[in-house]
PANU-144056 format. One line per field, with one value per atom (N, C-alpha, C): atom name; x negated, y, z; residue in three letters. Coordinates in nm, 2 decimals, always signed. Each point is the difference from the previous one (the first is absolute). Layout:
a: [CA:...]
X: [X:...]
Y: [Y:...]
Z: [Z:...]
r: [ALA:...]
END
This chain:
a: [N:CA:C:N:CA:C:N:CA:C:N:CA:C:N:CA:C:N:CA:C:N:CA:C:N:CA:C:N:CA:C:N:CA:C:N:CA:C:N:CA:C:N:CA:C:N:CA:C:N:CA:C:N:CA:C:N:CA:C:N:CA:C:N:CA:C:N:CA:C:N:CA:C:N:CA:C:N:CA:C:N:CA:C:N:CA:C:N:CA:C:N:CA:C:N:CA:C:N:CA:C:N:CA:C:N:CA:C:N:CA:C:N:CA:C:N:CA:C:N:CA:C:N:CA:C:N:CA:C:N:CA:C:N:CA:C:N:CA:C:N:CA:C:N:CA:C:N:CA:C:N:CA:C:N:CA:C:N:CA:C:N:CA:C:N:CA:C:N:CA:C:N:CA:C:N:CA:C:N:CA:C:N:CA:C:N:CA:C:N:CA:C:N:CA:C:N:CA:C:N:CA:C:N:CA:C:N:CA:C:N:CA:C:N:CA:C:N:CA:C:N:CA:C:N:CA:C:N:CA:C:N:CA:C:N:CA:C:N:CA:C:N:CA:C:N:CA:C:N:CA:C:N:CA:C:N:CA:C:N:CA:C:N:CA:C:N:CA:C:N:CA:C:N:CA:C:N:CA:C:N:CA:C:N:CA:C:N:CA:C:N:CA:C:N:CA:C:N:CA:C:N:CA:C:N:CA:C:N:CA:C:N:CA:C:N:CA:C:N:CA:C:N:CA:C:N:CA:C:N:CA:C:N:CA:C:N:CA:C:N:CA:C:N:CA:C:N:CA:C:N:CA:C:N:CA:C:N:CA:C:N:CA:C:N:CA:C:N:CA:C:N:CA:C:N:CA:C:N:CA:C:N:CA:C:N:CA:C:N:CA:C:N:CA:C:N:CA:C:N:CA:C:N:CA:C:N:CA:C]
X: [+1.96:-0.11:+0.04:-0.02:+0.03:-0.10:+0.05:-0.08:+0.05:-0.06:+0.04:-0.04:+0.07:-0.02:+0.02:-0.11:+0.01:+0.04:+0.06:+0.04:+0.00:+0.00:+0.01:-0.13:-0.11:-0.12:-0.01:-0.10:-0.01:-0.10:+0.00:-0.09:+0.09:-0.05:+0.07:-0.10:+0.05:-0.08:-0.02:-0.11:-0.02:+0.11:+0.05:+0.11:+0.13:+0.01:+0.12:+0.03:+0.13:+0.04:+0.02:+0.00:+0.02:+0.05:+0.09:+0.05:-0.02:-0.06:-0.03:+0.10:+0.03:+0.09:-0.07:+0.05:-0.05:+0.11:+0.01:+0.10:-0.07:+0.07:-0.06:+0.08:-0.07:+0.06:-0.03:+0.09:-0.02:+0.02:+0.06:+0.02:+0.07:+0.01:+0.07:-0.08:+0.04:-0.04:+0.11:-0.04:+0.10:-0.06:+0.09:-0.04:-0.12:-0.10:-0.12:-0.11:+0.04:-0.10:-0.06:-0.13:-0.06:-0.04:+0.04:-0.05:-0.11:-0.11:-0.11:-0.04:-0.04:-0.05:-0.15:-0.08:-0.14:-0.04:-0.12:-0.05:-0.15:-0.05:-0.14:-0.05:-0.08:-0.05:-0.13:-0.04:-0.11:-0.13:-0.06:-0.13:+0.02:+0.13:+0.02:+0.08:+0.00:+0.07:+0.15:+0.07:+0.15:+0.03:+0.09:+0.03:+0.15:+0.05:+0.14:+0.05:+0.12:+0.08:+0.10:+0.07:+0.10:+0.08:+0.08:+0.08:+0.14:+0.09:+0.14:+0.05:+0.06:+0.06:+0.14:+0.04:+0.12:+0.13:+0.03:+0.13:+0.00:-0.11:+0.00:-0.03:-0.07:-0.03:-0.11:-0.08:-0.10:-0.12:-0.05:-0.10:-0.13:-0.11:-0.13:-0.08:-0.08:-0.08:-0.14:-0.09:-0.14:-0.01:-0.10:-0.01:-0.02:-0.06:-0.03:+0.12:+0.11:+0.12:+0.12:-0.01:+0.11:+0.04:+0.13:+0.05:+0.02:-0.07:+0.02:+0.06:-0.02:+0.05:+0.10:+0.11:+0.10:+0.05:+0.02:+0.04:+0.15:+0.08:+0.14:+0.03:+0.11:+0.05:+0.15:+0.04:+0.14:+0.05:+0.08:+0.04:+0.08:+0.09:+0.09:-0.07:-0.10:-0.07:-0.12:-0.03:-0.11:-0.13:-0.02:-0.11:-0.06:-0.13:-0.07:-0.06:-0.01:-0.05:-0.11:-0.09:-0.10:+0.01:+0.04:+0.02:-0.12:-0.06:-0.13:+0.02:-0.03:+0.01:-0.13:-0.01:-0.12:-0.12:+0.01:-0.11:-0.12:-0.11:-0.13:-0.08:-0.10:-0.08:-0.07:-0.03:-0.07:+0.10:+0.13:+0.10:+0.01:-0.08:-0.01:-0.04:+0.08:-0.03:+0.10:-0.03:+0.10:+0.07:+0.14:+0.08:+0.06:-0.01:+0.05:+0.10:+0.09:+0.09:-0.02:+0.02:+0.00:+0.12:+0.03:+0.10:-0.07:+0.01:-0.06:+0.12:-0.01:+0.10:-0.08:-0.01:-0.09:-0.14:-0.07:-0.14:-0.02:+0.11:+0.00:+0.02:-0.09:+0.01:-0.01:+0.10:+0.00:-0.02:-0.09:-0.04:+0.06:+0.04:+0.03:-0.13:+0.02:-0.12:-0.04:+0.08:-0.03:+0.05:+0.01:+0.04:-0.09:-0.05:-0.10:+0.07:-0.06:+0.04:-0.12:+0.01:-0.10:+0.05:-0.08:+0.04:-0.10:+0.06:-0.09:+0.00:-0.12:-0.01:+0.04]
Y: [+1.61:-0.07:-0.10:-0.13:-0.10:+0.00:+0.00:+0.01:-0.08:-0.12:-0.07:+0.08:-0.02:+0.06:-0.09:-0.01:-0.08:+0.08:-0.06:+0.07:-0.10:+0.05:-0.08:-0.03:+0.05:-0.02:+0.07:-0.03:+0.07:-0.07:+0.04:-0.06:-0.10:-0.12:-0.10:-0.07:-0.08:-0.08:-0.14:-0.06:-0.14:-0.09:-0.08:-0.09:+0.05:+0.13:+0.07:-0.05:+0.03:-0.02:+0.14:+0.00:+0.13:-0.04:+0.09:-0.02:+0.12:-0.02:+0.10:-0.01:+0.12:+0.01:+0.05:-0.05:+0.05:+0.03:+0.13:+0.04:+0.06:+0.04:+0.05:+0.12:+0.12:+0.11:+0.01:+0.06:+0.01:-0.13:-0.10:-0.13:-0.09:-0.13:-0.09:-0.13:-0.10:-0.14:-0.07:-0.07:-0.08:-0.12:-0.10:-0.11:-0.08:-0.01:-0.07:+0.08:+0.12:+0.08:-0.09:+0.03:-0.06:+0.11:-0.02:+0.09:-0.07:+0.07:-0.06:+0.09:-0.06:+0.07:-0.03:+0.10:-0.01:+0.07:-0.02:+0.08:+0.02:+0.11:+0.03:+0.04:-0.08:+0.03:+0.09:+0.07:+0.09:-0.08:+0.05:-0.07:-0.13:-0.03:-0.12:+0.02:-0.10:+0.02:-0.02:+0.05:-0.02:-0.15:-0.05:-0.14:-0.02:-0.10:-0.02:-0.07:+0.04:-0.06:-0.10:+0.04:-0.09:+0.08:-0.08:+0.06:-0.06:+0.07:-0.04:+0.04:-0.09:+0.04:+0.05:+0.10:+0.08:-0.09:-0.04:-0.07:-0.14:-0.08:-0.13:-0.01:+0.10:+0.00:-0.10:-0.04:-0.10:+0.07:-0.06:+0.06:-0.09:+0.07:-0.06:+0.08:-0.07:+0.06:-0.04:+0.09:-0.03:-0.09:-0.09:-0.09:+0.07:+0.12:+0.07:+0.06:+0.01:+0.06:-0.09:-0.12:-0.09:-0.04:+0.01:-0.04:+0.11:+0.11:+0.12:+0.11:+0.01:+0.11:-0.05:+0.08:-0.05:+0.12:-0.03:+0.11:-0.03:+0.11:-0.01:+0.11:-0.01:+0.11:+0.01:+0.13:+0.03:+0.05:-0.09:+0.03:+0.12:+0.03:+0.11:+0.14:-0.01:+0.12:+0.02:-0.10:+0.01:+0.03:-0.08:+0.02:-0.14:+0.00:-0.12:+0.03:-0.11:+0.01:-0.10:+0.05:-0.09:-0.01:-0.12:-0.01:-0.07:+0.05:-0.05:-0.03:-0.13:-0.04:-0.02:+0.01:-0.04:+0.08:+0.13:+0.09:-0.01:+0.00:+0.00:+0.12:+0.04:+0.12:-0.01:-0.12:-0.01:+0.02:+0.01:+0.03:+0.15:+0.08:+0.14:+0.02:+0.08:+0.02:+0.10:+0.04:+0.07:-0.10:+0.00:-0.10:+0.06:-0.07:+0.06:-0.10:+0.06:-0.08:+0.04:-0.09:+0.04:-0.07:+0.06:-0.06:-0.04:-0.13:-0.05:-0.03:+0.06:-0.03:-0.03:-0.13:-0.04:+0.03:+0.07:+0.04:+0.13:+0.07:+0.13:-0.01:+0.06:+0.00:+0.14:+0.03:+0.13:-0.03:+0.08:-0.01:+0.11:-0.04:+0.10:+0.06:+0.10:+0.07:-0.06:-0.10:-0.07:+0.06:-0.08:+0.04:-0.07:+0.08:-0.04:-0.08:-0.12:-0.08:-0.01:+0.03:-0.01:-0.09:-0.09:-0.10:+0.02:+0.04:+0.01:-0.12:-0.03:-0.12:+0.03]
Z: [-0.04:+0.05:+0.10:-0.03:+0.10:+0.12:+0.12:+0.11:+0.12:+0.02:+0.12:+0.13:+0.11:+0.12:+0.12:+0.08:+0.12:+0.12:+0.09:+0.13:+0.11:+0.12:+0.12:+0.07:-0.05:+0.08:+0.13:+0.08:+0.12:+0.09:+0.13:+0.10:+0.09:+0.00:+0.08:+0.09:+0.10:+0.09:-0.06:+0.03:-0.04:+0.05:-0.10:+0.03:-0.05:-0.03:-0.04:-0.14:-0.04:-0.14:-0.06:-0.13:-0.08:-0.13:-0.05:-0.14:-0.08:-0.11:-0.10:-0.12:-0.05:-0.11:-0.13:-0.11:-0.13:-0.09:-0.04:-0.10:-0.12:-0.10:-0.12:-0.05:-0.01:-0.06:-0.15:-0.07:-0.15:-0.07:+0.07:-0.06:+0.10:-0.04:+0.09:-0.01:+0.08:+0.00:-0.07:-0.11:-0.08:-0.05:-0.04:-0.07:+0.04:-0.09:+0.03:+0.07:+0.04:+0.08:+0.11:+0.03:+0.12:+0.09:+0.13:+0.10:+0.08:+0.01:+0.08:+0.11:+0.11:+0.12:+0.01:+0.02:+0.02:+0.13:+0.05:+0.11:-0.03:+0.06:-0.01:+0.14:+0.06:+0.13:-0.02:+0.11:-0.01:-0.05:-0.10:-0.04:-0.08:-0.03:-0.07:-0.13:-0.09:-0.12:+0.02:-0.09:+0.00:-0.03:+0.09:-0.02:-0.01:-0.07:-0.02:+0.13:+0.04:+0.11:-0.06:-0.10:-0.06:-0.10:-0.07:-0.11:+0.00:-0.06:-0.02:-0.13:-0.07:-0.13:+0.02:-0.07:+0.04:-0.01:-0.12:-0.02:+0.07:-0.03:+0.06:+0.14:+0.06:+0.14:+0.03:-0.09:+0.03:+0.07:+0.11:+0.08:-0.01:+0.01:+0.01:+0.10:+0.08:+0.11:-0.01:+0.04:+0.02:+0.12:+0.01:+0.11:+0.13:+0.00:+0.12:+0.07:-0.08:+0.06:+0.00:-0.06:+0.00:+0.14:+0.03:+0.13:+0.09:-0.01:+0.09:-0.07:-0.13:-0.08:-0.10:-0.02:-0.09:-0.09:-0.12:-0.10:-0.03:+0.00:-0.04:-0.10:-0.06:-0.09:+0.03:+0.00:+0.01:-0.14:-0.06:-0.14:-0.01:+0.09:-0.01:+0.04:+0.09:+0.03:-0.09:-0.08:-0.10:+0.08:+0.10:+0.09:+0.04:+0.02:+0.04:+0.14:+0.08:+0.14:+0.02:+0.09:+0.05:+0.15:+0.05:+0.15:+0.05:+0.10:+0.06:+0.15:+0.03:+0.14:+0.06:+0.13:+0.07:-0.05:-0.01:-0.06:+0.10:-0.07:+0.07:-0.03:+0.08:-0.03:-0.14:-0.04:-0.13:-0.12:+0.03:-0.10:-0.03:+0.07:-0.03:-0.14:-0.07:-0.15:-0.05:-0.12:-0.08:-0.08:+0.00:-0.07:-0.12:-0.11:-0.13:-0.06:-0.07:-0.09:-0.14:-0.09:-0.14:-0.08:-0.11:-0.09:-0.13:-0.03:-0.13:-0.09:-0.12:-0.10:-0.13:-0.03:-0.11:+0.04:-0.08:+0.03:+0.06:+0.03:+0.06:+0.15:+0.08:+0.14:+0.05:+0.09:+0.07:+0.15:+0.06:+0.14:+0.08:+0.13:+0.09:+0.06:+0.09:+0.06:+0.13:+0.05:+0.12:+0.13:+0.10:+0.13:+0.10:+0.10:+0.09:+0.12:+0.03:+0.11:+0.09:+0.13:+0.10:+0.11:+0.04:+0.10:+0.12:+0.11:+0.12:+0.09:+0.05:+0.08:+0.15]
r: [GLN:GLN:GLN:VAL:VAL:VAL:GLN:GLN:GLN:PRO:PRO:PRO:ALA:ALA:ALA:GLU:GLU:GLU:SER:SER:SER:GLY:GLY:GLY:GLY:GLY:GLY:GLY:GLY:GLY:VAL:VAL:VAL:VAL:VAL:VAL:GLN:GLN:GLN:ALA:ALA:ALA:GLY:GLY:GLY:ASP:ASP:ASP:SER:SER:SER:LEU:LEU:LEU:THR:THR:THR:LEU:LEU:LEU:SER:SER:SER:CYS:CYS:CYS:SER:SER:SER:VAL:VAL:VAL:SER:SER:SER:GLY:GLY:GLY:GLY:GLY:GLY:THR:THR:THR:PHE:PHE:PHE:VAL:VAL:VAL:GLY:GLY:GLY:ASP:ASP:ASP:ASP:ASP:ASP:MET:MET:MET:VAL:VAL:VAL:ALA:ALA:ALA:TRP:TRP:TRP:TYR:TYR:TYR:ARG:ARG:ARG:GLN:GLN:GLN:ALA:ALA:ALA:PRO:PRO:PRO:GLY:GLY:GLY:LYS:LYS:LYS:GLU:GLU:GLU:ARG:ARG:ARG:GLU:GLU:GLU:VAL:VAL:VAL:ILE:ILE:ILE:GLY:GLY:GLY:THR:THR:THR:ILE:ILE:ILE:THR:THR:THR:TRP:TRP:TRP:ASP:ASP:ASP:ALA:ALA:ALA:GLY:GLY:GLY:SER:SER:SER:ARG:ARG:ARG:HIS:HIS:HIS:TYR:TYR:TYR:ALA:ALA:ALA:ASP:ASP:ASP:SER:SER:SER:THR:THR:THR:ARG:ARG:ARG:GLY:GLY:GLY:ARG:ARG:ARG:PHE:PHE:PHE:ALA:ALA:ALA:ILE:ILE:ILE:TYR:TYR:TYR:ARG:ARG:ARG:ASN:ASN:ASN:TYR:TYR:TYR:HIS:HIS:HIS:GLU:GLU:GLU:ASN:ASN:ASN:ARG:ARG:ARG:ALA:ALA:ALA:TRP:TRP:TRP:LEU:LEU:LEU:HIS:HIS:HIS:MET:MET:MET:ASN:ASN:ASN:GLY:GLY:GLY:LEU:LEU:LEU:ARG:ARG:ARG:PRO:PRO:PRO:GLU:GLU:GLU:ASN:ASN:ASN:ARG:ARG:ARG:ALA:ALA:ALA:ILE:ILE:ILE:TYR:TYR:TYR:TYR:TYR:TYR:CYS:CYS:CYS:ASN:ASN:ASN:ARG:ARG:ARG:ARG:ARG:ARG:ARG:ARG:ARG:GLY:GLY:GLY:TYR:TYR:TYR:VAL:VAL:VAL:VAL:VAL:VAL:TYR:TYR:TYR:TRP:TRP:TRP:GLY:GLY:GLY:ARG:ARG:ARG:GLY:GLY:GLY:THR:THR:THR:GLN:GLN:GLN:VAL:VAL:VAL:THR:THR:THR:VAL:VAL:VAL:CYS:CYS:CYS:SER:SER:SER]
END
């Protein structure tokens, strides 16, 4: 069973930076796979943060996160990262990664990020 897994969440202060990691058990990131990061704040719908294609490393970001958030992938560790700068209390959410291969998407279970003012 392919299962992405996020890690690195926690409680931080406003203005801090935080890096989340996404790995996948039962499978790997290869070729044209796309890794996407999403977040879901309390009472809100899940929204996309950005994506990265595995081999090409092409990145796209949502307007709300462009400039403060950055997505990377480590080819040899087979892991993707979400680096977040200047966190704000409104960035409190559960952060998810997923792996898309063609039409098949596998989701992680999420990691909680809480930002204190």
